[in-house]
C-alpha positions, 0 to 999 in steps of 0.5 A: 500500499505504501508503494502504491501511494508513492507511485500515485504521488509521483504521477501526480507530481509529474503531472503538476510539473508538466502543467507548469511547463506548458504554462511557461512555454505558452507565455515564453515562446512567441507565435508568429507568422501566417499562411503566407509567411516565409518563417513561422513559429507556433506553440500548442500548450495544453491545447491544439494548433493547426498550422497551414503554410502556403508560402512561395518561398518557405525558409524556416519554421518552429513548432512546440507542443507541450501537453498538446497536439499540432499539425503542420501542413506544408503541402501548399508551400514551396522551397527554393533550395532548402528550409529548416523546421525545428520541432519539440514535443513534450508529452504531446505530438506534432504531425507534419505533412509535406508535398511528395516531391520534397526530400526530407532529412531528419535529426532527432533527440528522443526520450521515451517518445518517437520521431519518424520520417515517414517520407519515401526517400526514393520519391524525390530526386537529388535536385528536389527541395530539401527540408531539414527537420530537427525533432526533439521528443520527450514523452511525445512524438514527431512524424513527418509524412507526405500527403496520401 
């Protein structure tokens, strides 16, 4: 019984810390950019966010999901040569959709979560636009996929 109480207290404490982190992230991290912006930043803290970018010269973006979920739709965006995307998921998830012709390279740091590049590397040639994704997932997940 004592062990059960300690486990429950630990879970409660972890949840309180995650809620506090979500509130801090919401206040400290700015969100900016719109559908036509070349650069954007988005935060989903204890809620959800749907980002759609249709820029004709997309350069960079960042997304942070803390105890929340985020979808980023880049299918209408265009890249001249390369662009970067920095994604962080803490007890949440981020799902990115890119056009079929893009090359996607992902570097990830994961702790008790997952980060996957679900695009087909053979679908794009070597001259195709390149999206560099830096994904961090802590008790959460990040996925990059092509439109189906």
